[in-house]
PDB file as gemmi writes it, atoms N, CA and C in Angstrom:
CRYST1    1.000    1.000    1.000  90.00  90.00  90.00 P 1                      
ATOM      1  N   MET A   1      43.604 214.786 -77.066  1.00  0.00           N  
ATOM      2  CA  MET A   1      43.776 213.949 -75.907  1.00  0.00           C  
ATOM      3  C   MET A   1      42.830 214.376 -74.799  1.00  0.00           C  
ATOM      4  N   GLY A   2      42.648 215.662 -74.656  1.00  0.00           N  
ATOM      5  CA  GLY A   2      41.762 216.148 -73.608  1.00  0.00           C  
ATOM      6  C   GLY A   2      40.331 215.666 -73.793  1.00  0.00           C  
ATOM      7  N   ALA A   3      39.857 215.698 -75.030  1.00  0.00           N  
ATOM      8  CA  ALA A   3      38.491 215.245 -75.295  1.00  0.00           C  
ATOM      9  C   ALA A   3      38.349 213.752 -75.036  1.00  0.00           C  
ATOM     10  N   VAL A   4      39.342 212.980 -75.425  1.00  0.00           N  
ATOM     11  CA  VAL A   4      39.290 211.530 -75.215  1.00  0.00           C  
ATOM     12  C   VAL A   4      39.401 211.223 -73.720  1.00  0.00           C  
ATOM     13  N   GLY A   5      40.251 211.944 -73.019  1.00  0.00           N  
ATOM     14  CA  GLY A   5      40.356 211.774 -71.581  1.00  0.00           C  
ATOM     15  C   GLY A   5      39.047 212.116 -70.882  1.00  0.00           C  
ATOM     16  N   SER A   6      38.395 213.164 -71.350  1.00  0.00           N  
ATOM     17  CA  SER A   6      37.093 213.530 -70.788  1.00  0.00           C  
ATOM     18  C   SER A   6      36.061 212.452 -71.063  1.00  0.00           C  
ATOM     19  N   ALA A   7      36.101 211.877 -72.240  1.00  0.00           N  
ATOM     20  CA  ALA A   7      35.182 210.782 -72.569  1.00  0.00           C  
ATOM     21  C   ALA A   7      35.405 209.597 -71.637  1.00  0.00           C  
ATOM     22  N   ALA A   8      36.652 209.322 -71.313  1.00  0.00           N  
ATOM     23  CA  ALA A   8      36.953 208.232 -70.379  1.00  0.00           C  
ATOM     24  C   ALA A   8      36.366 208.523 -69.000  1.00  0.00           C  
ATOM     25  N   LEU A   9      36.474 209.754 -68.562  1.00  0.00           N  
ATOM     26  CA  LEU A   9      35.900 210.128 -67.268  1.00  0.00           C  
ATOM     27  C   LEU A   9      34.378 209.986 -67.268  1.00  0.00           C  
ATOM     28  N   ILE A  10      33.757 210.341 -68.375  1.00  0.00           N  
ATOM     29  CA  ILE A  10      32.303 210.192 -68.488  1.00  0.00           C  
ATOM     30  C   ILE A  10      31.932 208.713 -68.428  1.00  0.00           C  
ATOM     31  N   LEU A  11      32.695 207.875 -69.128  1.00  0.00           N  
ATOM     32  CA  LEU A  11      32.422 206.436 -69.086  1.00  0.00           C  
ATOM     33  C   LEU A  11      32.526 205.905 -67.665  1.00  0.00           C  
ATOM     34  N   GLU A  12      33.534 206.343 -66.940  1.00  0.00           N  
ATOM     35  CA  GLU A  12      33.664 205.934 -65.536  1.00  0.00           C  
ATOM     36  C   GLU A  12      32.449 206.367 -64.737  1.00  0.00           C  
ATOM     37  N   HIS A  13      32.026 207.602 -64.933  1.00  0.00           N  
ATOM     38  CA  HIS A  13      30.870 208.140 -64.216  1.00  0.00           C  
ATOM     39  C   HIS A  13      29.606 207.347 -64.544  1.00  0.00           C  
ATOM     40  N   LEU A  14      29.508 206.862 -65.774  1.00  0.00           N  
ATOM     41  CA  LEU A  14      28.333 206.103 -66.199  1.00  0.00           C  
ATOM     42  C   LEU A  14      28.398 204.634 -65.790  1.00  0.00           C  
ATOM     43  N   GLY A  15      29.448 204.268 -65.065  1.00  0.00           N  
ATOM     44  CA  GLY A  15      29.558 202.893 -64.590  1.00  0.00           C  
ATOM     45  C   GLY A  15      30.138 201.933 -65.610  1.00  0.00           C  
ATOM     46  N   LEU A  16      30.964 202.446 -66.495  1.00  0.00           N  
ATOM     47  CA  LEU A  16      31.596 201.627 -67.528  1.00  0.00           C  
ATOM     48  C   LEU A  16      33.121 201.666 -67.368  1.00  0.00           C  
ATOM     49  N   PRO A  17      33.626 201.105 -66.278  1.00  0.00           N  
ATOM     50  CA  PRO A  17      35.055 201.213 -65.991  1.00  0.00           C  
ATOM     51  C   PRO A  17      35.955 200.487 -66.988  1.00  0.00           C  
ATOM     52  N   ASP A  18      35.510 199.386 -67.561  1.00  0.00           N  
ATOM     53  CA  ASP A  18      36.343 198.664 -68.522  1.00  0.00           C  
ATOM     54  C   ASP A  18      36.562 199.481 -69.787  1.00  0.00           C  
ATOM     55  N   GLN A  19      35.494 200.107 -70.266  1.00  0.00           N  
ATOM     56  CA  GLN A  19      35.610 200.939 -71.458  1.00  0.00           C  
ATOM     57  C   GLN A  19      36.467 202.168 -71.174  1.00  0.00           C  
ATOM     58  N   ALA A  20      36.312 202.733 -69.992  1.00  0.00           N  
ATOM     59  CA  ALA A  20      37.129 203.889 -69.605  1.00  0.00           C  
ATOM     60  C   ALA A  20      38.601 203.499 -69.550  1.00  0.00           C  
ATOM     61  N   ALA A  21      38.876 202.327 -68.999  1.00  0.00           N  
ATOM     62  CA  ALA A  21      40.265 201.859 -68.906  1.00  0.00           C  
ATOM     63  C   ALA A  21      40.873 201.670 -70.283  1.00  0.00           C  
ATOM     64  N   ARG A  22      40.087 201.185 -71.238  1.00  0.00           N  
ATOM     65  CA  ARG A  22      40.592 201.025 -72.611  1.00  0.00           C  
ATOM     66  C   ARG A  22      41.017 202.372 -73.186  1.00  0.00           C  
ATOM     67  N   LEU A  23      40.206 203.398 -72.952  1.00  0.00           N  
ATOM     68  CA  LEU A  23      40.562 204.732 -73.454  1.00  0.00           C  
ATOM     69  C   LEU A  23      41.808 205.257 -72.762  1.00  0.00           C  
ATOM     70  N   HIS A  24      41.886 205.088 -71.451  1.00  0.00           N  
ATOM     71  CA  HIS A  24      43.073 205.539 -70.718  1.00  0.00           C  
ATOM     72  C   HIS A  24      44.331 204.834 -71.242  1.00  0.00           C  
ATOM     73  N   LYS A  25      44.235 203.534 -71.502  1.00  0.00           N  
ATOM     74  CA  LYS A  25      45.381 202.786 -72.015  1.00  0.00           C  
ATOM     75  C   LYS A  25      45.763 203.258 -73.415  1.00  0.00           C  
ATOM     76  N   ALA A  26      44.772 203.578 -74.238  1.00  0.00           N  
ATOM     77  CA  ALA A  26      45.053 204.083 -75.583  1.00  0.00           C  
ATOM     78  C   ALA A  26      45.769 205.431 -75.508  1.00  0.00           C  
ATOM     79  N   ILE A  27      45.344 206.273 -74.590  1.00  0.00           N  
ATOM     80  CA  ILE A  27      46.013 207.566 -74.402  1.00  0.00           C  
ATOM     81  C   ILE A  27      47.454 207.341 -73.960  1.00  0.00           C  
ATOM     82  N   GLN A  28      47.649 206.461 -73.001  1.00  0.00           N  
ATOM     83  CA  GLN A  28      49.002 206.178 -72.513  1.00  0.00           C  
ATOM     84  C   GLN A  28      49.884 205.614 -73.620  1.00  0.00           C  
ATOM     85  N   ALA A  29      49.357 204.698 -74.412  1.00  0.00           N  
ATOM     86  CA  ALA A  29      50.140 204.096 -75.495  1.00  0.00           C  
ATOM     87  C   ALA A  29      50.509 205.139 -76.541  1.00  0.00           C  
ATOM     88  N   THR A  30      49.573 205.998 -76.858  1.00  0.00           N  
ATOM     89  CA  THR A  30      49.808 207.025 -77.883  1.00  0.00           C  
ATOM     90  C   THR A  30      50.845 208.035 -77.418  1.00  0.00           C  
ATOM     91  N   THR A  31      50.705 208.504 -76.198  1.00  0.00           N  
ATOM     92  CA  THR A  31      51.670 209.485 -75.706  1.00  0.00           C  
ATOM     93  C   THR A  31      53.038 208.847 -75.482  1.00  0.00           C  
ATOM     94  N   ALA A  32      53.066 207.606 -75.017  1.00  0.00           N  
ATOM     95  CA  ALA A  32      54.349 206.915 -74.812  1.00  0.00           C  
ATOM     96  C   ALA A  32      55.080 206.706 -76.128  1.00  0.00           C  
ATOM     97  N   ALA A  33      54.321 206.556 -77.204  1.00  0.00           N  
ATOM     98  CA  ALA A  33      54.925 206.395 -78.530  1.00  0.00           C  
ATOM     99  C   ALA A  33      55.399 207.734 -79.100  1.00  0.00           C  
ATOM    100  N   GLY A  34      55.110 208.817 -78.383  1.00  0.00           N  
ATOM    101  CA  GLY A  34      55.561 210.129 -78.828  1.00  0.00           C  
ATOM    102  C   GLY A  34      54.667 210.776 -79.864  1.00  0.00           C  
ATOM    103  N   VAL A  35      53.464 210.251 -80.027  1.00  0.00           N  
ATOM    104  CA  VAL A  35      52.523 210.830 -80.983  1.00  0.00           C  
ATOM    105  C   VAL A  35      51.783 211.950 -80.260  1.00  0.00           C  
ATOM    106  N   LEU A  36      52.310 213.166 -80.432  1.00  0.00           N  
ATOM    107  CA  LEU A  36      51.810 214.341 -79.728  1.00  0.00           C  
ATOM    108  C   LEU A  36      51.642 215.494 -80.701  1.00  0.00           C  
ATOM    109  N   THR A  37      50.661 216.323 -80.443  1.00  0.00           N  
ATOM    110  CA  THR A  37      50.474 217.508 -81.270  1.00  0.00           C  
ATOM    111  C   THR A  37      51.457 218.601 -80.845  1.00  0.00           C  
ATOM    112  N   ARG A  38      51.557 219.612 -81.670  1.00  0.00           N  
ATOM    113  CA  ARG A  38      52.543 220.680 -81.434  1.00  0.00           C  
ATOM    114  C   ARG A  38      52.325 221.420 -80.127  1.00  0.00           C  
ATOM    115  N   ASP A  39      51.066 221.536 -79.700  1.00  0.00           N  
ATOM    116  CA  ASP A  39      50.797 222.301 -78.480  1.00  0.00           C  
ATOM    117  C   ASP A  39      51.378 221.653 -77.231  1.00  0.00           C  
ATOM    118  N   VAL A  40      51.742 220.374 -77.326  1.00  0.00           N  
ATOM    119  CA  VAL A  40      52.362 219.684 -76.186  1.00  0.00           C  
ATOM    120  C   VAL A  40      53.751 219.167 -76.539  1.00  0.00           C  
ATOM    121  N   GLY A  41      54.379 219.821 -77.514  1.00  0.00           N  
ATOM    122  CA  GLY A  41      55.763 219.529 -77.831  1.00  0.00           C  
ATOM    123  C   GLY A  41      56.015 218.494 -78.907  1.00  0.00           C  
ATOM    124  N   GLY A  42      54.972 218.023 -79.567  1.00  0.00           N  
ATOM    125  CA  GLY A  42      55.146 217.026 -80.618  1.00  0.00           C  
ATOM    126  C   GLY A  42      55.087 217.640 -81.999  1.00  0.00           C  
ATOM    127  N   THR A  43      55.017 216.778 -82.991  1.00  0.00           N  
ATOM    128  CA  THR A  43      54.942 217.230 -84.375  1.00  0.00           C  
ATOM    129  C   THR A  43      53.762 216.612 -85.122  1.00  0.00           C  
ATOM    130  N   ALA A  44      52.984 215.792 -84.439  1.00  0.00           N  
ATOM    131  CA  ALA A  44      51.876 215.092 -85.080  1.00  0.00           C  
ATOM    132  C   ALA A  44      50.697 216.023 -85.328  1.00  0.00           C  
ATOM    133  N   THR A  45      49.943 215.698 -86.366  1.00  0.00           N  
ATOM    134  CA  THR A  45      48.696 216.410 -86.629  1.00  0.00           C  
ATOM    135  C   THR A  45      47.586 215.786 -85.782  1.00  0.00           C  
ATOM    136  N   THR A  46      46.471 216.466 -85.732  1.00  0.00           N  
ATOM    137  CA  THR A  46      45.321 215.907 -85.023  1.00  0.00           C  
ATOM    138  C   THR A  46      44.915 214.578 -85.644  1.00  0.00           C  
ATOM    139  N   GLU A  47      44.988 214.502 -86.957  1.00  0.00           N  
ATOM    140  CA  GLU A  47      44.663 213.253 -87.661  1.00  0.00           C  
ATOM    141  C   GLU A  47      45.623 212.136 -87.256  1.00  0.00           C  
ATOM    142  N   ASP A  48      46.903 212.453 -87.129  1.00  0.00           N  
ATOM    143  CA  ASP A  48      47.895 211.454 -86.698  1.00  0.00           C  
ATOM    144  C   ASP A  48      47.570 210.927 -85.298  1.00  0.00           C  
ATOM    145  N   VAL A  49      47.227 211.833 -84.405  1.00  0.00           N  
ATOM    146  CA  VAL A  49      46.914 211.441 -83.031  1.00  0.00           C  
ATOM    147  C   VAL A  49      45.650 210.583 -83.005  1.00  0.00           C  
ATOM    148  N   THR A  50      44.649 210.990 -83.754  1.00  0.00           N  
ATOM    149  CA  THR A  50      43.406 210.222 -83.810  1.00  0.00           C  
ATOM    150  C   THR A  50      43.657 208.823 -84.330  1.00  0.00           C  
ATOM    151  N   LYS A  51      44.440 208.699 -85.398  1.00  0.00           N  
ATOM    152  CA  LYS A  51      44.752 207.380 -85.952  1.00  0.00           C  
ATOM    153  C   LYS A  51      45.501 206.529 -84.931  1.00  0.00           C  
ATOM    154  N   ALA A  52      46.450 207.116 -84.236  1.00  0.00           N  
ATOM    155  CA  ALA A  52      47.200 206.386 -83.219  1.00  0.00           C  
ATOM    156  C   ALA A  52      46.293 205.916 -82.087  1.00  0.00           C  
ATOM    157  N   LEU A  53      45.361 206.745 -81.684  1.00  0.00           N  
ATOM    158  CA  LEU A  53      44.416 206.355 -80.639  1.00  0.00           C  
ATOM    159  C   LEU A  53      43.539 205.194 -81.098  1.00  0.00           C  
ATOM    160  N   VAL A  54      43.022 205.297 -82.311  1.00  0.00           N  
ATOM    161  CA  VAL A  54      42.179 204.231 -82.857  1.00  0.00           C  
ATOM    162  C   VAL A  54      42.975 202.937 -82.987  1.00  0.00           C  
ATOM    163  N   ASP A  55      44.202 203.049 -83.477  1.00  0.00           N  
ATOM    164  CA  ASP A  55      45.055 201.849 -83.590  1.00  0.00           C  
ATOM    165  C   ASP A  55      45.296 201.214 -82.231  1.00  0.00           C  
ATOM    166  N   ALA A  56      45.479 202.044 -81.207  1.00  0.00           N  
ATOM    167  CA  ALA A  56      45.730 201.520 -79.858  1.00  0.00           C  
ATOM    168  C   ALA A  56      44.486 200.844 -79.283  1.00  0.00           C  
ATOM    169  N   LEU A  57      43.331 201.246 -79.737  1.00  0.00           N  
ATOM    170  CA  LEU A  57      42.087 200.627 -79.274  1.00  0.00           C  
ATOM    171  C   LEU A  57      41.809 199.292 -79.960  1.00  0.00           C  
ATOM    172  N   ASN A  58      42.402 199.107 -81.115  1.00  0.00           N  
ATOM    173  CA  ASN A  58      42.142 197.863 -81.880  1.00  0.00           C  
ATOM    174  C   ASN A  58      43.050 196.768 -81.487  1.00  0.00           C  
TER     175      ASN A  58                                                      
END                                                                             
């Protein structure tokens, strides 16, 4: 999530606010669905989180 959040910030900095907003919304949807890795209290694998993020973007 941190890397994807950082990518969103870079997109904002590069003048791409719509693309940044899509990433922020995907992060929000994924975390709201409870798809979290163990380091933040969840049980999902990194692969699970990545798939959820990609699904939220589609």
